[in-house]
C-alpha positions, 0 to 999 in steps of 0.5 A: 534473564540472562544465562549462558550455556557452555557447548564444546566441539571436536572442533571450537568452544561456543556459549550462546547467551539467552535472552529471555523474550527474544526470538532464538538465542543470540551467539557469544565468541568467546575467549578462549586461554590456551596456553598450548599454543599461542596462535591458538588464541587472537582475541580483539575487543574493539567496542561491542565486536569481539572474536576469537580463533577456533582451537587447533588441532585435536592435541590441542583441544583434548588439553585445554578440556583436560584442565579446570582452569581453562573450561572456567576461563572460556566463559569468564569474559562473556560480559553481557549479551547487548554488548558482545553477542551477536545475533544469530539471525537478523531480527525478522522486517516490519509488516510495512517493511515486509510491503514495502519489499514486496512492492518494488519486488511485484513492480520493479524489473525483475519478472522472475516467478520466484520474486512475485511468490517471495511479495506474495508470502511477503505480502501474506506475511504482513496482512496477517499482522494485521497490516491494513496496505497489505491485505489491499495490496494482497485484494488488488493482485487477487482482483486483477488477471495477469498479474503476480497471481491468478485472478480469484474474486474471493480471495479478492473480496476477503483481503479488500474486505479486512481493509475495509473494515480498517478503513482504507479508503482503497479498499472501500472504493475497490470494493465498492465498485465489486459489489457495483459491477458484480464482479464475481459477487452478485450486484448490490447497490446498497452495498456497494453505496456502503463502502463508497460511501465511506471511501468519498469521504477521504476525498477520493474521486473516482468513489464519488462518480460511482455515489453520483451513477447511483443517485442518478437512479441506475443499478434500481437505487431511488433517484436523489439529483441534488445528492447526485450534484453533490458527488458529481461534483466532488468527482468533477472537482478531481479530474473525471471529465465524464462526472463534469459532463453529468454534473452540466447536464444537471445545471443544464435541466435544473435537476437537483440544483437550480437550473444555470445554463452558464453554469452548466456551459463551464462545466461542460467545456471543463469537460471538453478541456479534459477530453471528453466528445461528448461534451463538445457537442454540447459546446457547439449547442449551447455557444448559438444562445450565448452573446458573445461577450457571455461566451467570451467571460464564461470561456475564461471562467472554465479555464480557471476552473479547469487550471484549478482541478490540474494544480490540485492533481498536479499536486496528488502522488495518487493520480494517473493510474490508467483507467482512473477515469473510464466509465467505469474507473478503477481503483489504484493498481500496485505501483500507486499503491504507496504513493495512495497509501500515505493517507493510511500507513503508519 
């Protein structure tokens, strides 16, 4: 439903068009028919554009306002808001637009505190509208020292928890890692396992690494080597050289999997190729126990496995951040969130 209000001042006449259900009024620039002076009337109507000059001079204004016919003509041309109206304020950005704008401010070249504050406000607004990627971004900011805001682990856990409950795998990974490490919260292997399991279901290799460690009997968790092998393999195939070494160890010792020296050798070679120096020691010790023909065939198989991993990594924009495959790997930083959230952002 639309209705009009006429507002008059000493300098101009304005019609405001109010449309129910929208924030704020839509402002209409009106046609004013006034015989006092031809220069007072300059109207251009073109498509959706309607403009008018202000009344010039107190004398002409008084004249116009004392003529009932002229006052009536002020509102006679305005027909509909969508055609002739101009919004008095631009429409509010969507949560996703706020999120992307904030990431642009935080990851771009601008380092002014005002930019960081604006980015935090944009993320806060989007997060309060239940936009999950923005909640994850806020958690990421508060979990890291030296960033856009002071480190605040209670806030980080709060925002990660909101996003994790809505199946954001990055938040689930971050939350699982927090409980695994006891970072700002009591160390809790059960809660870590809960969130890491949900994150790993997305195919993530970092959360799979932590699950492998837990099922390997660390942090007081009950060991289940077959489960450890399952999760080490997921992380190994994602490119984690430490998971590759751990998987090789299980094959070498026959823990949770059938003992298989050749399979162990393949994964030690793959881990060595990805820079794991500890795996190199194992490679050298196994070399002497195998025939030259077996060594050659196994190295070829390891090279093929490594190529497959490299191809998958090259196609994955959500990979390659610093710390992704440390011994205590981290969740994606701000600069990778936009790419990684393509899995969940609407």
